[in-house]
C-alpha positions in Angstrom: 13.5 -72.3 -59.9 11.7 -71.4 -63.1 12.6 -73.7 -65.6 13.9 -71.7 -69.1 11.5 -72.2 -71.6 14.6 -72.5 -74.4 15.4 -75.6 -72.6 11.9 -76.8 -72.7 11.6 -76.5 -76.8 14.8 -77.6 -77.4 13.7 -80.4 -75.5 10.5 -81.1 -76.9 12.3 -80.6 -80.6 14.7 -82.9 -79.9 12.2 -85.1 -78.7 10.0 -85.2 -82.2 13.4 -85.5 -83.8 13.7 -88.5 -82.0 10.4 -90.1 -82.8 10.4 -88.8 -86.6 14.0 -90.6 -87.0 12.6 -93.9 -85.1 9.7 -94.0 -87.6 11.9 -93.6 -90.4 15.2 -96.4 -89.6 12.1 -98.8 -88.4 10.7 -98.7 -92.3 11.8 -101.8 -93.2 11.0 -103.9 -90.0 8.7 -106.4 -89.6 6.5 -104.2 -87.0 2.7 -103.4 -87.7 1.9 -99.8 -86.6 0.6 -100.8 -83.2 4.0 -102.5 -82.5 5.9 -99.6 -83.5 4.4 -97.3 -81.3 4.3 -99.3 -78.3 8.5 -99.8 -78.1 8.3 -95.8 -78.9 6.2 -94.9 -76.0 8.0 -97.9 -74.0 11.3 -96.5 -74.3 9.9 -93.1 -73.8 8.7 -94.1 -70.9 11.5 -96.0 -69.3 13.8 -93.2 -70.5 11.9 -90.5 -68.4 11.5 -92.7 -65.2 15.0 -93.8 -65.5 16.2 -89.8 -66.0 14.7 -89.3 -62.4 14.9 -92.1 -60.5 18.0 -91.5 -59.1 17.0 -88.1 -58.1 13.9 -89.7 -57.0 15.7 -92.0 -54.4 17.6 -89.4 -52.8 15.0 -87.3 -52.1 12.8 -89.9 -50.1 10.6 -87.4 -48.3 9.4 -86.2 -51.7 8.9 -89.5 -53.2 6.3 -90.0 -50.8 4.6 -86.5 -51.2 5.1 -87.0 -55.5 7.2 -83.9 -55.4 10.5 -85.4 -56.2 8.9 -86.5 -59.9 8.6 -83.1 -60.6 11.6 -81.3 -59.3 14.9 -80.4 -61.1 17.3 -83.1 -62.0 18.0 -85.8 -64.6 20.7 -87.9 -65.6 21.5 -89.3 -69.3 23.0 -92.3 -67.9 20.1 -93.9 -66.3 18.0 -92.4 -68.9 19.8 -94.2 -71.6 19.6 -97.8 -69.4 15.7 -96.8 -68.6 15.4 -96.8 -72.2 16.9 -99.6 -72.8 15.2 -101.5 -70.4 11.7 -99.7 -71.4 11.8 -101.1 -75.0 12.4 -104.7 -74.2 9.5 -104.7 -71.7 7.8 -103.2 -74.2 8.8 -106.0 -76.8 8.3 -109.0 -74.0 4.6 -107.6 -73.3 3.9 -107.4 -77.4 5.8 -110.6 -78.1 8.4 -109.3 -80.2 10.9 -111.4 -80.9 12.8 -109.6 -83.7 15.8 -107.2 -82.9 15.1 -103.7 -82.8 17.9 -101.4 -81.1 19.9 -100.9 -84.1 16.6 -99.1 -85.4 17.1 -96.5 -81.8 20.9 -96.0 -82.0 21.4 -93.1 -84.2 17.8 -91.5 -83.4 18.6 -91.5 -79.8 22.5 -90.3 -80.5 20.9 -87.4 -82.7 18.3 -86.4 -80.2 20.4 -86.2 -77.4 23.0 -83.9 -79.4 20.2 -81.7 -79.9 19.1 -81.7 -76.2 22.4 -81.7 -74.8 22.0 -77.8 -75.7 19.2 -77.1 -73.8 21.0 -77.9 -71.1 23.6 -75.3 -72.3 20.9 -72.8 -72.4 19.3 -73.8 -69.3 22.4 -73.1 -67.1 23.2 -76.9 -65.8 25.2 -79.7 -66.1 27.9 -77.4 -66.6 31.7 -78.5 -66.0 34.7 -77.1 -63.4 36.7 -73.8 -63.9 38.7 -73.4 -67.1 41.8 -71.5 -67.8 40.6 -72.5 -71.8 39.7 -69.8 -74.0 36.1 -71.6 -74.3 35.2 -71.9 -70.9 31.5 -70.4 -70.2 30.4 -68.6 -67.7 27.3 -69.8 -65.8 25.0 -67.5 -63.2 23.0 -70.6 -62.5 26.6 -71.7 -60.9 25.9 -72.1 -57.5 29.9 -71.8 -56.6 31.6 -68.8 -58.1 29.1 -68.1 -60.8 31.5 -65.9 -62.5 34.1 -68.4 -63.6 34.2 -69.5 -66.8 33.5 -73.4 -67.1 34.2 -75.9 -69.4 30.8 -76.3 -71.2 30.3 -80.0 -71.1 27.1 -79.7 -72.2 28.1 -78.7 -76.1 31.0 -81.6 -75.5 28.9 -83.8 -75.3 26.5 -82.5 -78.2 29.5 -83.2 -80.3 29.9 -86.4 -78.7 26.7 -87.9 -79.7 26.2 -86.1 -83.0 29.7 -88.2 -83.9 28.5 -91.3 -82.5 25.0 -90.9 -84.5 26.8 -90.5 -87.9 29.2 -93.4 -86.8 26.4 -95.4 -86.0 24.2 -94.6 -89.4 27.9 -95.4 -91.2 28.2 -98.8 -89.5 24.6 -99.7 -89.9 25.2 -99.3 -93.6 28.3 -101.1 -93.2 26.1 -103.9 -91.9 28.5 -104.3 -89.4 28.0 -104.6 -85.5 24.2 -105.9 -86.8 22.3 -105.9 -83.7 24.3 -104.7 -81.3 24.5 -101.2 -82.2 22.3 -99.8 -79.6 24.9 -101.4 -77.0 28.1 -100.4 -78.6 26.6 -97.0 -78.6 25.5 -97.1 -74.7 29.0 -98.8 -73.8 30.9 -96.0 -76.1 28.9 -93.1 -73.8 29.4 -94.9 -70.2 33.4 -95.1 -71.4 32.6 -91.1 -72.0 31.0 -90.3 -69.2 33.9 -92.0 -67.2 36.3 -90.0 -68.4 34.8 -86.3 -68.3 33.6 -86.7 -65.0 37.0 -85.1 -64.1 36.0 -82.0 -65.5 32.6 -82.3 -63.7 31.8 -80.7 -60.0 30.4 -83.9 -58.8 31.0 -84.8 -54.7 33.6 -87.7 -54.9 32.5 -90.9 -53.5 34.5 -93.9 -52.8 38.3 -93.8 -54.0 37.9 -90.7 -55.5 34.9 -92.0 -58.4 31.3 -89.7 -58.8 28.4 -91.1 -58.6 27.9 -91.1 -62.0 31.3 -93.0 -62.3 30.5 -95.8 -60.5 27.2 -96.2 -62.2 28.5 -96.3 -66.2 30.7 -99.1 -64.3 28.1 -100.8 -63.0 25.6 -100.3 -66.5 28.9 -101.6 -68.6 29.4 -104.1 -67.1 25.5 -105.6 -67.4 25.8 -104.5 -71.0 29.1 -106.3 -72.1 27.2 -109.3 -70.1 24.0 -108.7 -72.6 26.6 -108.0 -75.6 28.2 -111.3 -75.3 24.9 -112.9 -74.9 23.3 -111.6 -77.7 26.3 -112.2 -79.9 26.2 -116.1 -79.0 22.4 -116.0 -80.0 23.4 -113.9 -83.8 26.4 -116.3 -84.3 24.3 -119.4 -83.7 21.8 -117.8 -85.9 24.1 -117.0 -88.5 25.7 -120.4 -88.7 21.9 -122.1 -89.1 21.7 -119.8 -92.0 25.1 -120.9 -93.9 24.8 -123.9 -95.6 26.4 -126.8 -94.5 29.2 -129.1 -96.6 26.7 -131.8 -97.8 24.3 -129.1 -99.3 26.5 -127.3 -101.3 28.3 -130.6 -102.5 24.4 -131.4 -103.4 24.0 -128.1 -105.2 
C-alpha cells in the first residue's frame, strides 16, 4: 500500500518542529553544539527503532530479510520509550551528566500533536465505530469502511497539545524539575491504557490489548526511574541548602 503524501508532509513537519523547539529549549543548558546534536540524533534513532521494533519482531520472516523495517506499522508507545532510551545511551556515550529530559518534554508533545494529524489523513490508527456526531468514516478500515468511527488520532492530538502546554507551564514554574519527561510519559501511558477501549485492537490476556500490557510494563519502569531520580534530586537539593551552623555564622 502506498503511503499518503499528506502523511509524509505532516510527519516531516512534526520532526522539523520538534528539532527547532528542542534547540530553543536547550539554549541555557551547558551543552556543546556537538552534544546537542548527539542527544537529538540519539533520541530520533531510538524513537524510530522503538516505534518499529514490535512490528519487526512480530514479522520474523521480514526481520531476517530486512523488509519488516520498511513495512507499515509504528507505535508511539514504544517510540517514546525508545526515544528516552536513545537519549540516555547518547548521554552515556558522550559522558553528559546533566539532566536533559525537561528540554525534550514539551517539544516532543507538540510534535506528536501535529504528527497524529498525519495518521488521521493517512487513514490509520482510527477507533471503533461510534454513534457520536463527530464520527469519521475511514475507507482504509478493513472491516466496514463506511462505518463512522472514533477519530482517535484527533483525540490524541488534543491530548498531546494539552500536555505540551501544561509541560511548558510547569517548566516555567519550576515544578517537577528534572522529571517532566517522565511525567509526560506516565501521563500518556495512562491515557493510552484508557483509550484502548475505543480502539479496534485484538484482546489478549484478561481482555487487555498488547498496547495496554505494554503501557503497564513501561509505567512500572518509569515509576521506578522517577523514584530513583527523585532520590538523587533530593540529595542534591539537600547538599545545596545551608546547614544551621553555616547560617548562624552568616
